[in-house]
N, C-alpha and C positions, 0 to 999 in steps of 0.2 A: 401600521399594523404589521407584525411579523408574519412570515409565510404560514406558520403552523397555528397561529392564533385564530380563534373563531369569533366572528362578529355576531352579536345578538341583536336582532331587529324585532320591533314590535309594531303592529299595525294590521291593516286589512289587506288581504290578498285579492287582487283584481287582475283579470286577464287584460292583455294589451289592447285587444280589439275594443273592449268596453271602456278602457281608459281613454281611448281616442275620442269617445263620444261624450266625455265629461269635461266640463270647464274646470281648469286648474283651481279656480276659487271654490269649487264645489267638491273637490276630491274626497275629503273626509266624510262629508254628509252622504254623498252618493255611494262611496265605498262601503259604508256601514249598512246600506240597503242592498248591496250586490249579493245575488244568491249563489250558493254553492252549485246548484244545478247548472246555472249559466257558466260558471267558471270551469265546469267539467265537460261542456260541449266540445265536440271534436275540434272545430275551428278555433275555439277559444284556447284550448290546450295547446294547439299548434302555434298560437301567437306568442306564447310565453306569459310571464307574470310580472307584476310590479307590486310593491308594498306601499300602502298609503299610511303615513303616520300622522301624528298631531300636526295641526296648522297646515294641512294640505301638502305635506312634504311627501314627495314621490321618490322612491328608490327602485330602479329597474333591477330585476333579479337576473342573475346569470342563467342562460338557457339550460345549463347543466343541472340547475335546481328543479326544473320542470317535473321530472319523474317523482322526486321526493314530495313536491307540493301536491301533485295529483294523488299520491298515496295518502297524504295527510288529509286531503279534502274528502277522500272516499271513506 
């Protein structure tokens, strides 16, 4: 990918704290049940976010994305 190209991702946003509590084989199922209220808790915001796609695929998001994610979740 070139420097100015944007990557489009699709999936469920889950904070890193909660991701650590989920078995990788259950990522997609558990992520679909993860609440926005939880993802917006202070310690969850501070942990950063990951994106869970199909087939339990995890992509950790750059910490610089956190403010944008929080704005979208609100």
